[in-house]
PyMOL Python script that loads the backbone (N, CA, C, O; Angstrom):
from pymol import cmd

cmd.read_pdbstr("""\
ATOM      1  N   GLU A   1       7.449 -34.219   5.744  1.00  0.00           N
ATOM      2  CA  GLU A   1       7.196 -35.198   4.712  1.00  0.00           C
ATOM      3  C   GLU A   1       7.820 -34.764   3.384  1.00  0.00           C
ATOM      4  O   GLU A   1       8.700 -35.441   2.851  1.00  0.00           O
ATOM      5  N   ASP A   2       7.350 -33.619   2.853  1.00  0.00           N
ATOM      6  CA  ASP A   2       7.930 -33.083   1.633  1.00  0.00           C
ATOM      7  C   ASP A   2       7.529 -31.615   1.499  1.00  0.00           C
ATOM      8  O   ASP A   2       6.760 -31.102   2.312  1.00  0.00           O
ATOM      9  N   GLY A   3       8.041 -30.954   0.493  1.00  0.00           N
ATOM     10  CA  GLY A   3       7.788 -29.533   0.306  1.00  0.00           C
ATOM     11  C   GLY A   3       6.333 -29.191   0.035  1.00  0.00           C
ATOM     12  O   GLY A   3       5.851 -28.140   0.458  1.00  0.00           O
ATOM     13  N   VAL A   4       5.637 -30.066  -0.663  1.00  0.00           N
ATOM     14  CA  VAL A   4       4.218 -29.822  -0.954  1.00  0.00           C
ATOM     15  C   VAL A   4       3.427 -29.777   0.356  1.00  0.00           C
ATOM     16  O   VAL A   4       2.592 -28.894   0.552  1.00  0.00           O
ATOM     17  N   VAL A   5       3.693 -30.719   1.239  1.00  0.00           N
ATOM     18  CA  VAL A   5       3.016 -30.761   2.540  1.00  0.00           C
ATOM     19  C   VAL A   5       3.378 -29.523   3.362  1.00  0.00           C
ATOM     20  O   VAL A   5       2.513 -28.952   4.026  1.00  0.00           O
ATOM     21  N   ALA A   6       4.630 -29.108   3.326  1.00  0.00           N
ATOM     22  CA  ALA A   6       5.052 -27.918   4.068  1.00  0.00           C
ATOM     23  C   ALA A   6       4.261 -26.688   3.631  1.00  0.00           C
ATOM     24  O   ALA A   6       3.784 -25.924   4.470  1.00  0.00           O
ATOM     25  N   VAL A   7       4.122 -26.498   2.329  1.00  0.00           N
ATOM     26  CA  VAL A   7       3.367 -25.352   1.808  1.00  0.00           C
ATOM     27  C   VAL A   7       1.909 -25.443   2.249  1.00  0.00           C
ATOM     28  O   VAL A   7       1.330 -24.443   2.673  1.00  0.00           O
ATOM     29  N   GLU A   8       1.316 -26.616   2.154  1.00  0.00           N
ATOM     30  CA  GLU A   8      -0.076 -26.799   2.566  1.00  0.00           C
ATOM     31  C   GLU A   8      -0.262 -26.475   4.047  1.00  0.00           C
ATOM     32  O   GLU A   8      -1.222 -25.800   4.415  1.00  0.00           O
ATOM     33  N   LYS A   9       0.646 -26.950   4.895  1.00  0.00           N
ATOM     34  CA  LYS A   9       0.541 -26.698   6.329  1.00  0.00           C
ATOM     35  C   LYS A   9       0.670 -25.205   6.636  1.00  0.00           C
ATOM     36  O   LYS A   9       0.053 -24.708   7.578  1.00  0.00           O
ATOM     37  N   CYS A  10       1.464 -24.499   5.849  1.00  0.00           N
ATOM     38  CA  CYS A  10       1.646 -23.064   6.068  1.00  0.00           C
ATOM     39  C   CYS A  10       0.436 -22.256   5.604  1.00  0.00           C
ATOM     40  O   CYS A  10       0.333 -21.071   5.920  1.00  0.00           O
ATOM     41  N   ARG A  11      -0.463 -22.864   4.874  1.00  0.00           N
ATOM     42  CA  ARG A  11      -1.734 -22.233   4.518  1.00  0.00           C
ATOM     43  C   ARG A  11      -2.758 -22.431   5.633  1.00  0.00           C
ATOM     44  O   ARG A  11      -3.733 -21.685   5.728  1.00  0.00           O
ATOM     45  N   GLU A  12      -2.535 -23.435   6.473  1.00  0.00           N
ATOM     46  CA  GLU A  12      -3.501 -23.818   7.496  1.00  0.00           C
ATOM     47  C   GLU A  12      -3.176 -23.300   8.893  1.00  0.00           C
ATOM     48  O   GLU A  12      -4.084 -23.017   9.674  1.00  0.00           O
ATOM     49  N   ASP A  13      -1.882 -23.173   9.217  1.00  0.00           N
ATOM     50  CA  ASP A  13      -1.456 -22.782  10.560  1.00  0.00           C
ATOM     51  C   ASP A  13      -0.346 -21.745  10.506  1.00  0.00           C
ATOM     52  O   ASP A  13       0.443 -21.709   9.562  1.00  0.00           O
ATOM     53  N   LYS A  14      -0.295 -20.897  11.536  1.00  0.00           N
ATOM     54  CA  LYS A  14       0.770 -19.908  11.684  1.00  0.00           C
ATOM     55  C   LYS A  14       1.822 -20.491  12.613  1.00  0.00           C
ATOM     56  O   LYS A  14       1.492 -21.017  13.676  1.00  0.00           O
ATOM     57  N   TYR A  15       3.091 -20.400  12.217  1.00  0.00           N
ATOM     58  CA  TYR A  15       4.201 -20.922  13.003  1.00  0.00           C
ATOM     59  C   TYR A  15       5.115 -19.783  13.436  1.00  0.00           C
ATOM     60  O   TYR A  15       5.191 -18.754  12.766  1.00  0.00           O
ATOM     61  N   ASP A  16       5.808 -19.968  14.557  1.00  0.00           N
ATOM     62  CA  ASP A  16       6.758 -18.968  15.037  1.00  0.00           C
ATOM     63  C   ASP A  16       8.083 -19.049  14.286  1.00  0.00           C
ATOM     64  O   ASP A  16       8.748 -18.035  14.073  1.00  0.00           O
ATOM     65  N   LEU A  17       8.457 -20.254  13.890  1.00  0.00           N
ATOM     66  CA  LEU A  17       9.733 -20.511  13.225  1.00  0.00           C
ATOM     67  C   LEU A  17       9.573 -21.796  12.417  1.00  0.00           C
ATOM     68  O   LEU A  17       8.905 -22.732  12.857  1.00  0.00           O
ATOM     69  N   ILE A  18      10.187 -21.840  11.235  1.00  0.00           N
ATOM     70  CA  ILE A  18      10.104 -23.024  10.383  1.00  0.00           C
ATOM     71  C   ILE A  18      11.519 -23.517  10.091  1.00  0.00           C
ATOM     72  O   ILE A  18      12.375 -22.754   9.642  1.00  0.00           O
ATOM     73  N   PHE A  19      11.752 -24.799  10.351  1.00  0.00           N
ATOM     74  CA  PHE A  19      12.992 -25.453   9.945  1.00  0.00           C
ATOM     75  C   PHE A  19      12.686 -26.200   8.659  1.00  0.00           C
ATOM     76  O   PHE A  19      11.829 -27.084   8.640  1.00  0.00           O
ATOM     77  N   MET A  20      13.384 -25.848   7.577  1.00  0.00           N
ATOM     78  CA  MET A  20      13.074 -26.369   6.244  1.00  0.00           C
ATOM     79  C   MET A  20      14.249 -27.180   5.697  1.00  0.00           C
ATOM     80  O   MET A  20      15.342 -26.649   5.499  1.00  0.00           O
ATOM     81  N   ASP A  21      14.015 -28.461   5.458  1.00  0.00           N
ATOM     82  CA  ASP A  21      15.020 -29.296   4.808  1.00  0.00           C
ATOM     83  C   ASP A  21      15.127 -28.848   3.350  1.00  0.00           C
ATOM     84  O   ASP A  21      14.110 -28.695   2.673  1.00  0.00           O
ATOM     85  N   CYS A  22      16.320 -28.644   2.876  1.00  0.00           N
ATOM     86  CA  CYS A  22      16.516 -28.155   1.502  1.00  0.00           C
ATOM     87  C   CYS A  22      16.218 -29.225   0.455  1.00  0.00           C
ATOM     88  O   CYS A  22      15.801 -28.900  -0.657  1.00  0.00           O
ATOM     89  N   HIS A  23      16.426 -30.487   0.794  1.00  0.00           N
ATOM     90  CA  HIS A  23      16.269 -31.568  -0.184  1.00  0.00           C
ATOM     91  C   HIS A  23      15.167 -32.518   0.265  1.00  0.00           C
ATOM     92  O   HIS A  23      15.355 -33.321   1.179  1.00  0.00           O
ATOM     93  N   MET A  24      14.013 -32.414  -0.392  1.00  0.00           N
ATOM     94  CA  MET A  24      12.849 -33.253  -0.079  1.00  0.00           C
ATOM     95  C   MET A  24      12.236 -33.733  -1.383  1.00  0.00           C
ATOM     96  O   MET A  24      12.467 -33.146  -2.440  1.00  0.00           O
ATOM     97  N   PRO A  25      11.447 -34.811  -1.307  1.00  0.00           N
ATOM     98  CA  PRO A  25      10.763 -35.290  -2.519  1.00  0.00           C
ATOM     99  C   PRO A  25       9.653 -34.332  -2.953  1.00  0.00           C
ATOM    100  O   PRO A  25       9.198 -33.491  -2.177  1.00  0.00           O
ATOM    101  N   ARG A  26       9.240 -34.475  -4.177  1.00  0.00           N
ATOM    102  CA  ARG A  26       8.160 -33.717  -4.822  1.00  0.00           C
ATOM    103  C   ARG A  26       8.457 -32.229  -4.968  1.00  0.00           C
ATOM    104  O   ARG A  26       8.329 -31.694  -6.069  1.00  0.00           O
ATOM    105  N   MET A  27       8.848 -31.546  -3.900  1.00  0.00           N
ATOM    106  CA  MET A  27       9.189 -30.131  -3.976  1.00  0.00           C
ATOM    107  C   MET A  27      10.308 -29.878  -2.967  1.00  0.00           C
ATOM    108  O   MET A  27      10.160 -30.191  -1.786  1.00  0.00           O
ATOM    109  N   ASP A  28      11.421 -29.316  -3.425  1.00  0.00           N
ATOM    110  CA  ASP A  28      12.525 -29.090  -2.492  1.00  0.00           C
ATOM    111  C   ASP A  28      12.236 -27.905  -1.567  1.00  0.00           C
ATOM    112  O   ASP A  28      11.276 -27.162  -1.769  1.00  0.00           O
ATOM    113  N   GLY A  29      13.076 -27.750  -0.564  1.00  0.00           N
ATOM    114  CA  GLY A  29      12.891 -26.694   0.426  1.00  0.00           C
ATOM    115  C   GLY A  29      13.026 -25.297  -0.136  1.00  0.00           C
ATOM    116  O   GLY A  29      12.428 -24.358   0.390  1.00  0.00           O
ATOM    117  N   TYR A  30      13.803 -25.141  -1.197  1.00  0.00           N
ATOM    118  CA  TYR A  30      13.956 -23.820  -1.816  1.00  0.00           C
ATOM    119  C   TYR A  30      12.637 -23.359  -2.430  1.00  0.00           C
ATOM    120  O   TYR A  30      12.200 -22.231  -2.202  1.00  0.00           O
ATOM    121  N   GLU A  31      12.011 -24.231  -3.205  1.00  0.00           N
ATOM    122  CA  GLU A  31      10.732 -23.886  -3.832  1.00  0.00           C
ATOM    123  C   GLU A  31       9.636 -23.745  -2.778  1.00  0.00           C
ATOM    124  O   GLU A  31       8.801 -22.846  -2.874  1.00  0.00           O
ATOM    125  N   ALA A  32       9.631 -24.615  -1.783  1.00  0.00           N
ATOM    126  CA  ALA A  32       8.637 -24.513  -0.715  1.00  0.00           C
ATOM    127  C   ALA A  32       8.769 -23.175   0.007  1.00  0.00           C
ATOM    128  O   ALA A  32       7.762 -22.536   0.313  1.00  0.00           O
ATOM    129  N   THR A  33       9.989 -22.751   0.278  1.00  0.00           N
ATOM    130  CA  THR A  33      10.215 -21.456   0.930  1.00  0.00           C
ATOM    131  C   THR A  33       9.711 -20.319   0.060  1.00  0.00           C
ATOM    132  O   THR A  33       9.027 -19.419   0.549  1.00  0.00           O
ATOM    133  N   ARG A  34      10.041 -20.349  -1.224  1.00  0.00           N
ATOM    134  CA  ARG A  34       9.547 -19.299  -2.140  1.00  0.00           C
ATOM    135  C   ARG A  34       8.026 -19.178  -2.046  1.00  0.00           C
ATOM    136  O   ARG A  34       7.484 -18.078  -1.946  1.00  0.00           O
ATOM    137  N   ARG A  35       7.357 -20.311  -2.079  1.00  0.00           N
ATOM    138  CA  ARG A  35       5.887 -20.296  -2.055  1.00  0.00           C
ATOM    139  C   ARG A  35       5.346 -19.835  -0.708  1.00  0.00           C
ATOM    140  O   ARG A  35       4.408 -19.040  -0.661  1.00  0.00           O
ATOM    141  N   ILE A  36       5.918 -20.319   0.379  1.00  0.00           N
ATOM    142  CA  ILE A  36       5.453 -19.933   1.713  1.00  0.00           C
ATOM    143  C   ILE A  36       5.577 -18.423   1.910  1.00  0.00           C
ATOM    144  O   ILE A  36       4.684 -17.793   2.477  1.00  0.00           O
ATOM    145  N   LEU A  37       6.670 -17.852   1.448  1.00  0.00           N
ATOM    146  CA  LEU A  37       6.907 -16.425   1.660  1.00  0.00           C
ATOM    147  C   LEU A  37       6.184 -15.529   0.666  1.00  0.00           C
ATOM    148  O   LEU A  37       6.075 -14.323   0.891  1.00  0.00           O
ATOM    149  N   SER A  38       5.687 -16.095  -0.434  1.00  0.00           N
ATOM    150  CA  SER A  38       5.077 -15.236  -1.455  1.00  0.00           C
ATOM    151  C   SER A  38       3.582 -15.441  -1.660  1.00  0.00           C
ATOM    152  O   SER A  38       2.895 -14.520  -2.104  1.00  0.00           O
ATOM    153  N   GLU A  39       3.064 -16.618  -1.349  1.00  0.00           N
ATOM    154  CA  GLU A  39       1.647 -16.880  -1.600  1.00  0.00           C
ATOM    155  C   GLU A  39       0.758 -16.087  -0.653  1.00  0.00           C
ATOM    156  O   GLU A  39       1.008 -16.041   0.552  1.00  0.00           O
ATOM    157  N   GLU A  40      -0.257 -15.479  -1.188  1.00  0.00           N
ATOM    158  CA  GLU A  40      -1.205 -14.748  -0.361  1.00  0.00           C
ATOM    159  C   GLU A  40      -1.917 -15.658   0.621  1.00  0.00           C
ATOM    160  O   GLU A  40      -2.263 -15.219   1.718  1.00  0.00           O
ATOM    161  N   ALA A  41      -2.143 -16.902   0.264  1.00  0.00           N
ATOM    162  CA  ALA A  41      -2.849 -17.847   1.136  1.00  0.00           C
ATOM    163  C   ALA A  41      -2.000 -18.309   2.323  1.00  0.00           C
ATOM    164  O   ALA A  41      -2.523 -18.884   3.278  1.00  0.00           O
ATOM    165  N   SER A  42      -0.703 -18.060   2.262  1.00  0.00           N
ATOM    166  CA  SER A  42       0.183 -18.495   3.337  1.00  0.00           C
ATOM    167  C   SER A  42      -0.011 -17.631   4.576  1.00  0.00           C
ATOM    168  O   SER A  42      -0.086 -16.406   4.484  1.00  0.00           O
ATOM    169  N   LEU A  43      -0.092 -18.275   5.730  1.00  0.00           N
ATOM    170  CA  LEU A  43      -0.178 -17.562   7.003  1.00  0.00           C
ATOM    171  C   LEU A  43       1.207 -17.264   7.557  1.00  0.00           C
ATOM    172  O   LEU A  43       1.332 -16.724   8.656  1.00  0.00           O
ATOM    173  N   ASN A  44       2.247 -17.612   6.807  1.00  0.00           N
ATOM    174  CA  ASN A  44       3.617 -17.534   7.309  1.00  0.00           C
ATOM    175  C   ASN A  44       4.536 -16.695   6.435  1.00  0.00           C
ATOM    176  O   ASN A  44       5.730 -16.978   6.330  1.00  0.00           O
ATOM    177  N   ARG A  45       3.987 -15.676   5.816  1.00  0.00           N
ATOM    178  CA  ARG A  45       4.795 -14.853   4.911  1.00  0.00           C
ATOM    179  C   ARG A  45       5.895 -14.087   5.638  1.00  0.00           C
ATOM    180  O   ARG A  45       6.872 -13.672   5.015  1.00  0.00           O
ATOM    181  N   ASP A  46       5.749 -13.894   6.953  1.00  0.00           N
ATOM    182  CA  ASP A  46       6.772 -13.188   7.730  1.00  0.00           C
ATOM    183  C   ASP A  46       7.481 -14.093   8.744  1.00  0.00           C
ATOM    184  O   ASP A  46       8.245 -13.612   9.581  1.00  0.00           O
ATOM    185  N   THR A  47       7.231 -15.384   8.666  1.00  0.00           N
ATOM    186  CA  THR A  47       7.845 -16.340   9.594  1.00  0.00           C
ATOM    187  C   THR A  47       9.279 -16.635   9.179  1.00  0.00           C
ATOM    188  O   THR A  47       9.527 -16.930   8.010  1.00  0.00           O
ATOM    189  N   PRO A  48      10.237 -16.561  10.116  1.00  0.00           N
ATOM    190  CA  PRO A  48      11.614 -16.927   9.776  1.00  0.00           C
ATOM    191  C   PRO A  48      11.698 -18.402   9.367  1.00  0.00           C
ATOM    192  O   PRO A  48      11.150 -19.280  10.034  1.00  0.00           O
ATOM    193  N   ILE A  49      12.392 -18.648   8.260  1.00  0.00           N
ATOM    194  CA  ILE A  49      12.601 -20.016   7.782  1.00  0.00           C
ATOM    195  C   ILE A  49      14.098 -20.312   7.834  1.00  0.00           C
ATOM    196  O   ILE A  49      14.913 -19.573   7.283  1.00  0.00           O
ATOM    197  N   ILE A  50      14.436 -21.404   8.504  1.00  0.00           N
ATOM    198  CA  ILE A  50      15.825 -21.816   8.698  1.00  0.00           C
ATOM    199  C   ILE A  50      16.103 -23.033   7.828  1.00  0.00           C
ATOM    200  O   ILE A  50      15.379 -24.026   7.895  1.00  0.00           O
ATOM    201  N   ALA A  51      17.136 -22.961   7.021  1.00  0.00           N
ATOM    202  CA  ALA A  51      17.504 -24.051   6.122  1.00  0.00           C
ATOM    203  C   ALA A  51      18.235 -25.154   6.883  1.00  0.00           C
ATOM    204  O   ALA A  51      19.075 -24.890   7.743  1.00  0.00           O
ATOM    205  N   LEU A  52      17.893 -26.393   6.544  1.00  0.00           N
ATOM    206  CA  LEU A  52      18.604 -27.570   7.053  1.00  0.00           C
ATOM    207  C   LEU A  52      19.132 -28.353   5.858  1.00  0.00           C
ATOM    208  O   LEU A  52      18.383 -28.658   4.929  1.00  0.00           O
ATOM    209  N   THR A  53      20.417 -28.675   5.884  1.00  0.00           N
ATOM    210  CA  THR A  53      20.977 -29.460   4.789  1.00  0.00           C
ATOM    211  C   THR A  53      22.224 -30.206   5.241  1.00  0.00           C
ATOM    212  O   THR A  53      22.963 -29.743   6.110  1.00  0.00           O
ATOM    213  N   ALA A  54      22.441 -31.350   4.644  1.00  0.00           N
ATOM    214  CA  ALA A  54      23.680 -32.099   4.850  1.00  0.00           C
ATOM    215  C   ALA A  54      24.678 -31.754   3.756  1.00  0.00           C
ATOM    216  O   ALA A  54      25.846 -32.136   3.826  1.00  0.00           O
ATOM    217  N   ASN A  55      24.213 -31.031   2.747  1.00  0.00           N
ATOM    218  CA  ASN A  55      25.014 -30.706   1.575  1.00  0.00           C
ATOM    219  C   ASN A  55      25.484 -29.258   1.639  1.00  0.00           C
ATOM    220  O   ASN A  55      24.890 -28.375   1.020  1.00  0.00           O
ATOM    221  N   VAL A  56      26.555 -29.022   2.392  1.00  0.00           N
ATOM    222  CA  VAL A  56      27.069 -27.671   2.533  1.00  0.00           C
ATOM    223  C   VAL A  56      28.134 -27.439   1.463  1.00  0.00           C
ATOM    224  O   VAL A  56      29.275 -27.885   1.589  1.00  0.00           O
ATOM    225  N   GLU A  57      27.736 -26.737   0.417  1.00  0.00           N
ATOM    226  CA  GLU A  57      28.643 -26.436  -0.695  1.00  0.00           C
ATOM    227  C   GLU A  57      28.752 -24.936  -0.875  1.00  0.00           C
ATOM    228  O   GLU A  57      27.917 -24.174  -0.386  1.00  0.00           O
ATOM    229  N   VAL A  58      29.784 -24.525  -1.579  1.00  0.00           N
ATOM    230  CA  VAL A  58      29.937 -23.118  -1.927  1.00  0.00           C
ATOM    231  C   VAL A  58      28.723 -22.693  -2.738  1.00  0.00           C
ATOM    232  O   VAL A  58      28.335 -23.381  -3.683  1.00  0.00           O
ATOM    233  N   GLY A  59      28.128 -21.580  -2.382  1.00  0.00           N
ATOM    234  CA  GLY A  59      26.961 -21.087  -3.100  1.00  0.00           C
ATOM    235  C   GLY A  59      25.647 -21.396  -2.404  1.00  0.00           C
ATOM    236  O   GLY A  59      24.632 -20.772  -2.710  1.00  0.00           O
ATOM    237  N   ASN A  60      25.641 -22.353  -1.468  1.00  0.00           N
ATOM    238  CA  ASN A  60      24.406 -22.662  -0.754  1.00  0.00           C
ATOM    239  C   ASN A  60      23.884 -21.461   0.005  1.00  0.00           C
ATOM    240  O   ASN A  60      22.682 -21.193   0.001  1.00  0.00           O
ATOM    241  N   ASP A  61      24.790 -20.726   0.664  1.00  0.00           N
ATOM    242  CA  ASP A  61      24.369 -19.542   1.414  1.00  0.00           C
ATOM    243  C   ASP A  61      23.667 -18.531   0.512  1.00  0.00           C
ATOM    244  O   ASP A  61      22.661 -17.935   0.900  1.00  0.00           O
ATOM    245  N   GLU A  62      24.198 -18.343  -0.681  1.00  0.00           N
ATOM    246  CA  GLU A  62      23.577 -17.397  -1.618  1.00  0.00           C
ATOM    247  C   GLU A  62      22.172 -17.840  -1.998  1.00  0.00           C
ATOM    248  O   GLU A  62      21.247 -17.028  -1.991  1.00  0.00           O
ATOM    249  N   GLU A  63      22.000 -19.106  -2.329  1.00  0.00           N
ATOM    250  CA  GLU A  63      20.686 -19.632  -2.710  1.00  0.00           C
ATOM    251  C   GLU A  63      19.713 -19.547  -1.540  1.00  0.00           C
ATOM    252  O   GLU A  63      18.550 -19.184  -1.717  1.00  0.00           O
ATOM    253  N   ILE A  64      20.182 -19.877  -0.367  1.00  0.00           N
ATOM    254  CA  ILE A  64      19.341 -19.835   0.829  1.00  0.00           C
ATOM    255  C   ILE A  64      18.829 -18.421   1.068  1.00  0.00           C
ATOM    256  O   ILE A  64      17.639 -18.229   1.315  1.00  0.00           O
ATOM    257  N   ARG A  65      19.690 -17.456   1.000  1.00  0.00           N
ATOM    258  CA  ARG A  65      19.283 -16.059   1.221  1.00  0.00           C
ATOM    259  C   ARG A  65      18.420 -15.543   0.065  1.00  0.00           C
ATOM    260  O   ARG A  65      17.494 -14.762   0.282  1.00  0.00           O
ATOM    261  N   ARG A  66      18.718 -15.972  -1.140  1.00  0.00           N
ATOM    262  CA  ARG A  66      17.962 -15.514  -2.315  1.00  0.00           C
ATOM    263  C   ARG A  66      16.492 -15.920  -2.222  1.00  0.00           C
ATOM    264  O   ARG A  66      15.614 -15.153  -2.617  1.00  0.00           O
ATOM    265  N   VAL A  67      16.216 -17.110  -1.706  1.00  0.00           N
ATOM    266  CA  VAL A  67      14.824 -17.552  -1.609  1.00  0.00           C
ATOM    267  C   VAL A  67      14.135 -17.043  -0.352  1.00  0.00           C
ATOM    268  O   VAL A  67      12.918 -17.171  -0.224  1.00  0.00           O
ATOM    269  N   GLY A  68      14.894 -16.465   0.580  1.00  0.00           N
ATOM    270  CA  GLY A  68      14.293 -15.862   1.765  1.00  0.00           C
ATOM    271  C   GLY A  68      14.519 -16.594   3.075  1.00  0.00           C
ATOM    272  O   GLY A  68      13.999 -16.189   4.115  1.00  0.00           O
ATOM    273  N   MET A  69      15.306 -17.692   3.030  1.00  0.00           N
ATOM    274  CA  MET A  69      15.643 -18.358   4.288  1.00  0.00           C
ATOM    275  C   MET A  69      16.598 -17.460   5.065  1.00  0.00           C
ATOM    276  O   MET A  69      17.399 -16.733   4.476  1.00  0.00           O
ATOM    277  N   ARG A  70      16.509 -17.515   6.385  1.00  0.00           N
ATOM    278  CA  ARG A  70      17.288 -16.598   7.218  1.00  0.00           C
ATOM    279  C   ARG A  70      18.712 -17.056   7.490  1.00  0.00           C
ATOM    280  O   ARG A  70      19.634 -16.241   7.525  1.00  0.00           O
ATOM    281  N   THR A  71      18.892 -18.358   7.684  1.00  0.00           N
ATOM    282  CA  THR A  71      20.221 -18.894   7.970  1.00  0.00           C
ATOM    283  C   THR A  71      20.237 -20.388   7.659  1.00  0.00           C
ATOM    284  O   THR A  71      19.214 -20.973   7.305  1.00  0.00           O
ATOM    285  N   LEU A  72      21.403 -20.987   7.796  1.00  0.00           N
ATOM    286  CA  LEU A  72      21.606 -22.389   7.441  1.00  0.00           C
ATOM    287  C   LEU A  72      22.140 -23.162   8.637  1.00  0.00           C
ATOM    288  O   LEU A  72      23.076 -22.725   9.307  1.00  0.00           O
ATOM    289  N   LEU A  73      21.538 -24.308   8.896  1.00  0.00           N
ATOM    290  CA  LEU A  73      22.074 -25.273   9.854  1.00  0.00           C
ATOM    291  C   LEU A  73      22.455 -26.512   9.065  1.00  0.00           C
ATOM    292  O   LEU A  73      21.657 -27.035   8.287  1.00  0.00           O
ATOM    293  N   SER A  74      23.684 -26.979   9.271  1.00  0.00           N
ATOM    294  CA  SER A  74      24.101 -28.181   8.558  1.00  0.00           C
ATOM    295  C   SER A  74      23.844 -29.403   9.426  1.00  0.00           C
ATOM    296  O   SER A  74      24.018 -29.375  10.644  1.00  0.00           O
ATOM    297  N   LYS A  75      23.420 -30.488   8.754  1.00  0.00           N
ATOM    298  CA  LYS A  75      23.145 -31.746   9.449  1.00  0.00           C
ATOM    299  C   LYS A  75      24.425 -32.566   9.523  1.00  0.00           C
ATOM    300  O   LYS A  75      25.227 -32.524   8.590  1.00  0.00           O
ATOM    301  N   PRO A  76      24.638 -33.301  10.589  1.00  0.00           N
ATOM    302  CA  PRO A  76      23.752 -33.435  11.737  1.00  0.00           C
ATOM    303  C   PRO A  76      23.743 -32.138  12.563  1.00  0.00           C
ATOM    304  O   PRO A  76      24.772 -31.483  12.727  1.00  0.00           O
ATOM    305  N   VAL A  77      22.580 -31.793  13.069  1.00  0.00           N
ATOM    306  CA  VAL A  77      22.372 -30.550  13.795  1.00  0.00           C
ATOM    307  C   VAL A  77      22.754 -30.743  15.251  1.00  0.00           C
ATOM    308  O   VAL A  77      22.433 -31.758  15.869  1.00  0.00           O
ATOM    309  N   LYS A  78      23.450 -29.745  15.787  1.00  0.00           N
ATOM    310  CA  LYS A  78      23.817 -29.760  17.205  1.00  0.00           C
ATOM    311  C   LYS A  78      22.788 -28.943  17.981  1.00  0.00           C
ATOM    312  O   LYS A  78      22.341 -27.897  17.511  1.00  0.00           O
ATOM    313  N   MET A  79      22.415 -29.414  19.155  1.00  0.00           N
ATOM    314  CA  MET A  79      21.390 -28.759  19.960  1.00  0.00           C
ATOM    315  C   MET A  79      21.754 -27.307  20.251  1.00  0.00           C
ATOM    316  O   MET A  79      20.877 -26.444  20.226  1.00  0.00           O
ATOM    317  N   LYS A  80      23.019 -27.017  20.525  1.00  0.00           N
ATOM    318  CA  LYS A  80      23.392 -25.630  20.817  1.00  0.00           C
ATOM    319  C   LYS A  80      23.154 -24.730  19.605  1.00  0.00           C
ATOM    320  O   LYS A  80      22.813 -23.559  19.768  1.00  0.00           O
ATOM    321  N   ASP A  81      23.327 -25.258  18.397  1.00  0.00           N
ATOM    322  CA  ASP A  81      23.056 -24.477  17.187  1.00  0.00           C
ATOM    323  C   ASP A  81      21.564 -24.204  17.038  1.00  0.00           C
ATOM    324  O   ASP A  81      21.162 -23.105  16.656  1.00  0.00           O
ATOM    325  N   VAL A  82      20.750 -25.205  17.339  1.00  0.00           N
ATOM    326  CA  VAL A  82      19.294 -25.025  17.275  1.00  0.00           C
ATOM    327  C   VAL A  82      18.863 -23.973  18.302  1.00  0.00           C
ATOM    328  O   VAL A  82      18.067 -23.085  17.996  1.00  0.00           O
ATOM    329  N   THR A  83      19.395 -24.083  19.515  1.00  0.00           N
ATOM    330  CA  THR A  83      19.074 -23.127  20.575  1.00  0.00           C
ATOM    331  C   THR A  83      19.475 -21.715  20.169  1.00  0.00           C
ATOM    332  O   THR A  83      18.718 -20.770  20.391  1.00  0.00           O
ATOM    333  N   ASN A  84      20.648 -21.561  19.581  1.00  0.00           N
ATOM    334  CA  ASN A  84      21.110 -20.236  19.142  1.00  0.00           C
ATOM    335  C   ASN A  84      20.215 -19.668  18.056  1.00  0.00           C
ATOM    336  O   ASN A  84      19.915 -18.474  18.068  1.00  0.00           O
ATOM    337  N   VAL A  85      19.779 -20.504  17.111  1.00  0.00           N
ATOM    338  CA  VAL A  85      18.900 -20.042  16.029  1.00  0.00           C
ATOM    339  C   VAL A  85      17.561 -19.607  16.592  1.00  0.00           C
ATOM    340  O   VAL A  85      17.025 -18.571  16.199  1.00  0.00           O
ATOM    341  N   ILE A  86      17.019 -20.391  17.506  1.00  0.00           N
ATOM    342  CA  ILE A  86      15.738 -20.034  18.112  1.00  0.00           C
ATOM    343  C   ILE A  86      15.859 -18.703  18.846  1.00  0.00           C
ATOM    344  O   ILE A  86      15.000 -17.834  18.699  1.00  0.00           O
ATOM    345  N   ALA A  87      16.903 -18.540  19.624  1.00  0.00           N
ATOM    346  CA  ALA A  87      17.101 -17.288  20.360  1.00  0.00           C
ATOM    347  C   ALA A  87      17.275 -16.093  19.433  1.00  0.00           C
ATOM    348  O   ALA A  87      16.808 -14.995  19.736  1.00  0.00           O
ATOM    349  N   ALA A  88      17.934 -16.300  18.326  1.00  0.00           N
ATOM    350  CA  ALA A  88      18.188 -15.203  17.381  1.00  0.00           C
ATOM    351  C   ALA A  88      16.955 -14.777  16.603  1.00  0.00           C
ATOM    352  O   ALA A  88      16.853 -13.619  16.200  1.00  0.00           O
ATOM    353  N   HIS A  89      16.021 -15.687  16.384  1.00  0.00           N
ATOM    354  CA  HIS A  89      14.896 -15.391  15.488  1.00  0.00           C
ATOM    355  C   HIS A  89      13.545 -15.288  16.176  1.00  0.00           C
ATOM    356  O   HIS A  89      12.547 -15.001  15.515  1.00  0.00           O
ATOM    357  N   LEU A  90      13.484 -15.514  17.478  1.00  0.00           N
ATOM    358  CA  LEU A  90      12.202 -15.378  18.176  1.00  0.00           C
ATOM    359  C   LEU A  90      12.247 -14.274  19.206  1.00  0.00           C
ATOM    360  O   LEU A  90      11.252 -14.024  19.886  1.00  0.00           O
TER     361      LEU A  90
END
""", "prot")
cmd.dss("prot")
cmd.show_as("cartoon", "prot")
cmd.util.cbc("prot")
cmd.orient("prot")
């Protein structure tokens, strides 16, 4: 739905892997990732977070890594890329 909901859900449930859209209403994926990985109330401080974006620009990789996301998948996402990410991070 949006970044605020993502942060709330990460306070309630533990996930094996999180796919995070970088551009969402109310709170973007970058800020949501920062909060998920840093808030004491989060159950997912060590969960790998994978960035999803249609906006692949120079510098995106730096921002993604700076906030703690593990890697980037560009949209539209290919199933083999999703499978590779899951295998690499679980």
